[in-house]
Structure formats: structure tokens, C-alpha cells
C-alpha positions as CSV (number, residue, x, y, z in Angstrom):
1,M,-7.7,26.4,-31.8
2,I,-4.1,25.9,-32.1
3,F,-3.8,26.2,-28.1
4,I,-6.6,23.5,-28.0
5,S,-4.9,21.2,-30.3
6,I,-1.8,21.2,-28.3
7,V,-3.5,20.7,-25.1
8,C,-5.3,17.8,-26.9
9,L,-2.0,16.3,-28.0
10,A,-0.5,16.8,-24.3
11,V,-3.5,15.1,-22.6
12,L,-3.3,12.1,-25.3
13,L,0.5,11.7,-24.3
14,L,-0.4,11.9,-20.5
15,A,-2.9,9.0,-21.0
16,L,-0.4,7.1,-22.9
17,L,2.2,7.3,-20.2
18,P,0.5,5.3,-17.2
19,T,-0.9,2.9,-19.7
20,L,2.7,1.9,-20.9
21,M,4.1,1.8,-17.7
22,F,1.1,-0.3,-15.9
23,T,1.5,-2.4,-18.7
24,K,5.1,-3.1,-18.3
25,N,5.0,-3.3,-14.5
26,L,2.6,-5.9,-14.7
27,Q,5.3,-8.3,-16.1
28,L,7.6,-7.2,-13.3
29,Y,5.4,-6.9,-10.3
30,R,4.4,-10.6,-9.9
31,P,3.2,-12.8,-7.1
32,A,5.5,-14.5,-4.6
33,T,7.1,-17.6,-5.9
34,N,5.9,-21.0,-5.5
35,A,8.8,-23.0,-6.8
36,S,9.2,-26.0,-5.0
37,E,13.0,-25.8,-4.3
38,L,12.6,-22.3,-2.9
39,L,9.8,-23.6,-0.7
40,E,11.9,-26.4,0.5
41,A,14.8,-23.8,1.5
42,A,12.2,-21.4,3.0
43,S,10.8,-24.1,5.3
44,Q,14.1,-24.2,7.0
45,E,14.0,-20.4,8.0
46,A,12.1,-19.3,11.1
47,V,9.8,-16.2,11.0
48,S,8.7,-13.9,13.7
49,I,5.3,-12.3,12.7
50,L,4.7,-9.0,14.3
51,I,1.2,-7.5,14.8
52,P,0.6,-4.1,16.1
53,A,-2.9,-4.1,17.4
54,R,-5.0,-1.3,18.7
55,N,-8.8,-1.6,19.3
56,E,-8.9,-4.6,17.0
57,A,-11.3,-6.9,18.8
58,A,-13.5,-7.0,16.0
59,G,-11.2,-9.0,13.6
60,I,-8.1,-10.0,15.4
61,A,-9.1,-13.4,16.3
62,I,-10.0,-14.0,12.4
63,T,-6.4,-12.8,11.6
64,L,-4.8,-15.1,14.2
65,E,-6.8,-18.3,13.0
66,H,-5.6,-17.7,9.4
67,L,-2.0,-17.4,10.6
68,L,-2.3,-20.6,12.7
69,K,-3.4,-22.5,9.8
70,S,0.0,-21.8,7.9
71,D,2.0,-24.6,6.3
72,H,5.2,-23.1,7.6
73,P,6.9,-25.0,10.0
74,Q,8.8,-22.5,12.1
75,F,7.1,-19.4,13.2
76,E,5.8,-17.3,16.1
77,V,3.2,-14.7,16.1
78,L,3.7,-11.8,18.3
79,V,0.8,-9.3,19.0
80,L,1.7,-6.2,20.8
81,D,-1.6,-4.6,22.5
82,D,-1.2,-0.8,21.8
83,H,-3.5,0.2,25.1
84,S,-6.7,-0.7,23.3
85,E,-9.9,0.3,24.9
86,D,-11.8,-2.7,23.6
87,G,-11.4,-6.5,24.1
88,T,-8.4,-7.0,22.0
89,A,-5.9,-8.1,24.8
90,E,-8.5,-10.6,26.1
91,I,-9.1,-11.9,22.7
92,V,-5.3,-12.7,21.9
93,A,-4.7,-13.8,25.5
94,A,-7.3,-16.6,25.2
95,I,-5.8,-17.7,21.6
96,A,-2.3,-17.6,23.1
97,Q,-3.4,-19.8,26.0
98,R,-4.4,-22.7,23.7
99,D,-1.3,-22.2,20.9
100,S,1.9,-21.4,22.4
101,R,3.0,-19.9,18.9
102,V,1.1,-16.8,19.9
103,R,2.4,-14.3,22.3
104,L,0.5,-11.3,23.8
105,L,2.9,-8.3,24.7
106,R,1.8,-4.9,26.3
107,S,2.9,-1.8,24.6
108,K,4.8,0.8,26.9
109,P,3.5,4.3,26.9
110,L,3.5,6.1,24.0
111,P,6.4,8.7,23.9
112,E,6.2,12.2,22.9
113,G,6.1,12.8,18.9
114,W,5.9,9.0,18.3
115,N,3.2,7.5,16.0
116,G,1.6,4.6,17.7
117,K,2.1,2.1,15.0
118,Q,5.8,2.9,14.8
119,H,6.2,2.7,18.4
120,A,4.4,-0.8,18.4
121,C,6.4,-2.1,15.5
122,W,9.9,-1.0,16.9
123,Q,8.9,-2.9,20.2
124,L,7.8,-5.9,18.2
125,A,11.1,-6.1,16.4
126,Q,13.2,-5.9,19.9
127,L,11.2,-8.6,21.2
128,A,11.2,-11.2,18.3
129,N,13.2,-14.5,18.6
130,H,13.7,-15.1,14.8
131,G,16.1,-13.5,12.1
132,W,13.1,-12.7,9.5
133,L,10.5,-10.3,10.7
134,L,7.2,-10.2,9.0
135,F,5.3,-7.1,10.1
136,L,1.3,-7.4,9.4
137,D,-1.4,-5.1,10.0
138,A,-4.0,-6.6,12.3
139,D,-6.8,-7.0,9.5
140,V,-4.7,-8.6,6.9
141,H,-5.9,-12.3,6.3
142,V,-3.3,-14.5,5.0
143,A,-3.6,-17.9,3.2
144,P,-2.1,-21.2,4.5
145,D,1.0,-21.0,2.2
146,A,1.6,-17.2,2.7
147,I,4.2,-17.4,5.0
148,S,6.4,-20.1,3.1
149,R,5.8,-18.2,-0.2
150,I,6.9,-14.7,1.2
151,M,10.0,-16.3,2.9
152,A,10.7,-18.2,-0.6
153,Q,10.3,-14.8,-2.4
154,M,13.0,-13.3,-0.1
155,L,15.3,-16.2,-1.3
156,A,14.5,-16.1,-4.7
157,R,15.1,-12.2,-4.9
158,P,17.1,-11.3,-1.7
159,V,16.6,-7.8,-0.7
160,S,16.8,-6.0,2.7
161,L,13.0,-5.4,2.9
162,L,10.1,-6.9,0.7
163,S,6.7,-5.3,0.7
164,G,3.5,-7.2,-0.6
165,F,0.2,-5.6,-1.5
166,P,-2.5,-7.6,-0.4
167,R,-5.9,-8.0,-2.3
168,Q,-7.9,-4.8,-1.2
169,V,-11.4,-5.9,-0.2
170,T,-13.8,-3.0,-0.8
171,G,-17.6,-2.8,0.3
172,T,-19.0,0.7,-0.1
173,V,-18.9,2.9,-3.2
174,S,-16.3,5.1,-1.6
175,E,-14.1,2.1,-0.9
176,Q,-14.5,1.0,-4.4
177,L,-13.7,4.3,-6.1
178,L,-10.5,5.2,-3.9
179,I,-8.8,2.2,-2.7
180,P,-7.8,1.0,-5.9
181,M,-5.9,4.2,-6.6
182,M,-3.0,2.9,-4.8
183,H,-2.3,0.4,-7.7
184,I,-2.8,3.1,-10.3
185,V,-0.5,5.5,-8.7
186,L,2.1,2.5,-8.0
187,L,2.2,0.7,-11.2
188,G,1.1,3.7,-13.4
189,Y,4.0,5.8,-12.3
190,L,6.8,3.6,-10.4
191,P,9.5,2.5,-12.8
192,I,9.9,-0.8,-11.1
193,E,12.7,-1.9,-13.2
194,R,15.1,1.2,-12.4
195,M,13.8,0.8,-8.7
196,R,15.1,-2.8,-8.8
197,A,18.5,-1.7,-10.1
198,S,19.1,0.8,-7.4
199,T,18.9,1.8,-4.1
200,D,17.9,5.4,-4.9
201,A,15.3,6.7,-2.4
202,S,13.4,8.4,-4.9
203,F,12.0,5.1,-6.0
204,S,10.7,4.3,-2.5
205,A,7.3,2.4,-2.3
206,G,5.7,-0.4,-0.3
207,C,2.6,-1.4,1.5
208,G,2.5,-0.8,5.3
209,Q,0.0,-3.8,5.6
210,L,2.7,-6.4,4.7
211,F,6.5,-5.9,5.2
212,F,9.1,-8.6,5.3
213,A,12.7,-7.7,6.5
214,N,16.0,-9.1,7.4
215,R,16.3,-8.7,11.0
216,T,20.1,-7.6,10.6
217,D,19.4,-5.0,8.0
218,Y,16.4,-3.7,9.8
219,F,18.4,-2.8,13.1
220,Q,21.5,-1.7,10.9
221,C,19.2,1.0,9.5
222,G,17.3,1.9,12.5
223,G,13.9,0.3,11.6
224,H,10.6,2.0,12.9
225,A,12.5,3.9,15.3
226,K,13.9,6.2,12.6
227,I,10.5,6.9,11.4
228,F,9.1,7.4,14.9
229,G,6.6,10.2,13.8
230,S,5.4,9.0,10.4
231,R,2.0,7.8,9.6
232,H,3.0,6.6,6.5
233,D,5.4,3.6,6.9
234,G,4.4,2.4,3.1
235,I,6.7,4.9,1.8
236,K,8.9,6.2,4.8
237,L,10.3,2.5,5.8
238,P,11.4,1.8,2.4
239,K,13.0,5.3,2.1
240,L,14.8,4.8,5.2
241,F,16.4,1.5,3.9
242,R,17.3,2.8,0.5
243,S,18.8,5.8,2.2
244,S,21.0,3.3,4.3
245,Q,22.1,1.9,0.8
246,L,19.6,-1.3,1.4
247,S,17.6,-2.8,-1.4
248,T,13.8,-3.0,-1.2
249,D,11.4,-4.8,-3.5
250,L,7.6,-5.2,-4.2
251,F,5.7,-8.3,-5.1
252,D,1.7,-8.9,-5.6
253,A,0.3,-10.3,-2.8
254,T,-3.5,-10.7,-4.1
255,D,-3.4,-14.4,-4.0
256,I,-2.2,-14.9,-0.4
257,A,-3.4,-11.8,1.7
258,A,-6.5,-9.8,2.1
259,C,-7.4,-6.7,3.9
260,R,-10.3,-4.5,4.1
261,M,-8.3,-1.3,4.9
262,Y,-11.1,0.8,5.7
263,R,-15.0,0.7,6.1
264,G,-17.2,3.3,4.9
265,Y,-17.0,7.0,3.6
266,G,-15.8,8.4,6.7
267,Q,-12.7,6.0,7.3
268,V,-11.7,6.4,3.7
269,V,-11.5,10.1,3.7
270,R,-9.7,10.1,7.0
271,G,-7.3,7.4,6.2
272,L,-6.3,8.9,3.0
273,L,-6.0,12.3,4.6
274,K,-3.8,11.0,7.4
275,N,-1.3,9.6,4.9
276,A,-1.4,12.2,2.2
277,T,1.1,15.0,3.2
278,E,3.8,12.1,3.4
279,G,2.9,10.8,0.2
280,I,1.7,13.2,-2.8
281,A,0.0,16.0,-0.8
282,N,3.3,18.2,-0.2
283,K,4.7,21.0,-2.0
284,V,7.2,18.9,-4.2
285,L,4.8,16.4,-5.6
286,L,1.4,17.7,-5.4
287,I,1.3,19.8,-8.6
288,P,3.2,17.5,-10.7
289,F,0.7,14.7,-9.7
290,T,-2.4,16.7,-10.4
291,I,-0.9,17.5,-13.7
292,L,-0.2,13.8,-14.4
293,L,-3.4,12.3,-12.9
294,G,-5.8,14.9,-13.9
295,G,-4.3,15.0,-17.4
296,A,-4.3,11.3,-17.9
297,F,-7.7,10.2,-16.3
298,V,-9.9,13.4,-16.0
299,A,-9.2,15.7,-18.9
300,P,-9.8,13.2,-21.8
301,L,-13.2,12.4,-20.9
302,V,-13.8,16.3,-19.9
303,M,-12.5,17.5,-23.2
304,M,-14.1,14.8,-25.3
305,I,-17.5,16.0,-23.9
306,M,-16.4,19.6,-24.7
307,A,-15.5,18.5,-28.2
308,L,-18.8,17.0,-28.8
309,I,-20.6,20.0,-27.5
310,W,-18.7,22.9,-29.2
311,Q,-18.1,20.8,-32.4
312,W,-14.4,20.7,-32.6
313,P,-12.7,19.2,-35.7
314,L,-12.9,15.8,-36.4
315,W,-9.2,15.1,-35.8
316,L,-9.4,16.4,-32.4
317,K,-12.5,14.2,-31.5
318,V,-10.5,11.2,-32.8
319,I,-7.3,12.0,-30.5
320,L,-9.5,12.8,-27.4
321,S,-11.4,9.6,-28.0
322,L,-8.2,7.6,-28.0
323,A,-7.2,9.7,-24.8
324,T,-10.4,8.7,-23.2
325,L,-10.0,5.1,-24.0
326,L,-6.4,5.0,-22.9
327,S,-7.5,6.7,-19.6
328,F,-9.4,3.7,-18.5
329,V,-7.0,1.0,-19.7
330,P,-4.8,0.9,-16.2
331,R,-8.0,0.7,-14.3
332,V,-9.3,-2.1,-16.4
333,M,-6.1,-4.1,-16.0
334,A,-6.1,-3.4,-12.2
335,A,-9.7,-4.5,-11.9
336,E,-8.8,-7.9,-13.8
337,R,-5.5,-8.5,-12.0
338,F,-6.2,-7.6,-8.6
339,R,-9.8,-8.4,-8.2
340,Q,-11.0,-4.9,-8.1
341,S,-14.4,-3.2,-8.4
342,W,-15.8,-2.9,-11.9
343,L,-17.9,0.1,-10.7
344,G,-14.6,1.7,-9.9
345,V,-13.7,1.2,-13.6
346,L,-16.9,2.6,-14.7
347,L,-16.4,5.7,-12.4
348,H,-12.7,6.1,-12.8
349,P,-12.4,9.8,-13.9
350,L,-14.7,10.5,-11.0
351,A,-12.3,8.5,-8.6
352,V,-9.3,10.3,-9.7
353,A,-10.8,13.7,-9.4
354,W,-12.0,13.0,-5.9
355,F,-8.5,11.6,-4.9
356,L,-6.9,14.7,-6.1
357,C,-9.5,16.8,-4.2
358,L,-8.3,15.0,-0.9
359,Q,-4.7,15.6,-1.8
360,W,-5.4,19.3,-2.0
361,R,-7.5,19.1,1.1
362,A,-4.8,17.5,3.1
363,W,-2.1,20.2,1.9
364,I,-4.3,23.1,2.8
365,E,-5.1,21.5,6.3
366,G,-1.4,20.6,6.8
367,I,-0.6,24.6,6.1
368,L,-3.4,25.3,8.6
369,G,-1.9,23.0,11.2
370,R,-4.8,20.6,11.3
371,R,-4.3,16.9,11.8
372,V,-6.6,14.0,11.2
373,A,-7.3,11.9,14.4
374,W,-6.8,8.1,13.8
375,R,-7.7,5.5,16.2
376,G,-8.1,8.2,19.1
377,R,-4.8,9.7,18.5
378,M,-3.7,13.0,16.7
């Protein structure tokens, strides 16, 4: 019983850690500013919006229509068709013909060892005309004031690379359970205050769906060409900037951008697997995060059930009840703040267990030399 008591106390501490961190980070992880004086200053800056597009015919028109409704006075939209096998190029060409702010570009052949997205982004950056580069995924829909507010946020808190996390739109059950895990890991375990106080590469974090960079700093550190083989620019690009002693920051883009990252079970699983080995699923982080996430969000409920079945002492039941309550708090706060699924809240322990299983699967498949195909490429 002494060992069980120690484990129960450890589980309580593990559940308390992300709750405290999440609560603190929510005060720091704020939406982009809408201060009038900063918006006025932002309106004087020209922005190049850079969109890599491969097989995006189903949604690229909607993305561009949202951008063209922007209230920002000075911007261009460059869309690079990355050898699409559908009608992506034709759709973009038709929009470009009626609106000169849009330009259709054609990708060069993919060099050996390069990831398609990194190659596309590198080409786009070289062809951009303006000093501010907004890298945007082709399925991100922005509000009319998004560009102005992102530019204003950069003026409010000047950094070399700024990343926003759009609202994650989810449909199927697998999406509702797994996609919100990005906020649990980000805000539950990244000390944002310490991140902002240094350029330490160990605090690298971002969202590949939306990056905003100072052009000079981008080329100084080598940009996407330096992470040419990566599938996870959300981590790798901020790490590159920080390794070059350039600052990075994050903001909450829930109110100005939205994205349905994956659609359905198959895409969710493949999408998480393709990024995992560059995130948590490696020999350095996999075991620590299994302990942190499993101990905080899965173990409390499992051990509470065990305590009820085997009639553990009342004081242990009280500790485990508190740990179980705490284990749901970050997910509840995330659902409220970021407009996430309440089904995901209810099934949060299952979501975390599933997420961890995918990390271990990715690690094992990496050892075996298996690579997940994405958009027709390995």
C-alpha cells in the first residue's frame, strides 16, 4: 500500500502540473492586438501572402476569396501550384485573371531529399515582393481583419518569426478527440514566459498553418531551405530561427483564422504519424511525454476505478478524485477558449491514450524504416 500511495501522490502532481501551466499560459497566449494606433501603423506595411498548394482544388477558391476580402490596403497573394493532379492551378488562374493581387506560380521539380511543402515555401519566399512574409496553408480561412491584426501584433511585440494557431475545425469523432491535443501539449507543457525571455531552441513551438516572418531575418537564417527534408515546420522553423539567435513568438488566432486540418479517421491518423517523429516520437521525448501525459490525463481515472473496485482507503480515493478532476481541467479550458468539441472533453482520457499510442507506433515504424505517404509523396 505504501507503493500505491506514492503512485497516487505522483499522479496528483502530474495532473496538477498541466493545469497550473495551462492556466498561466492562457493569460500570456492572447489573440492578435486590435489597438487602433497599431492597426494604423500596420496599414503602412506591405505583406506577401505565400500559399503552397498541392491538390487543393476542393478548397483553394474559398481560401482566396477570404483573403481578397481583407481590409489590409497593401498585400499580394502568391499561390505556388506544387504539381497538383487536380484543378488547383486552373482555379487559381481564373481568380488571378480577375484580381491582380493574386499570382499563380508553378513549382520547379522537387529536388532529391526535399519535402514538398518546404520546397514550395522556399520558392515562394524568393518570389515575394514585400518585406513581410505570411506563410499560410491552403486550407486556412482568414477573417477580413486578419492580415492587419497579424501585422499589428508583429509591431506590438517585434520578433523575427510569429506563429498563430487558427481555430481547429473538427468534424468526425477522431478529429474531435485528437486534433485539440495540440493545445493540450502546447499550453500544458511549454513555459511561454520563459520562451519569450530567450532564444533557447528547446522552447521552439509554432503552427505550420500560419507563420509570419520578417523577410530579412528569414533569409538570414536560411528559411525553409535549412529544413528542406522536414515534415514538421511547426517545430523545425521556430527551432531554426532560435538556433540563429532570432526570436519567435506565438499568438491565439482562433478569432481571425480557421482550418480543418484533417478530414476523417484516415487523414487524422496519417497526419499525426507523419509529424510524430519530429515532435514527441523520438528517443529523447517519447518516454518523458508518455509519463507526463499518461500520468496526468489517463492514470487518474484508471486508478480511481481501481480504488473503487478494490476498496482502497478513503484518503487515496480523495487524492485520486482530485487528480481525476484536475485531469479534465485543461481540456475544459481549451474547449471554452478555442471553441473545441465537448465530446473531446468527455472522452479526454481516451484521446490522450490514443494520441500516445500513435506516438509509439510512429517511433516503431521509424525504427523499421517505414514512412507515411502524404499527398502522394513519401
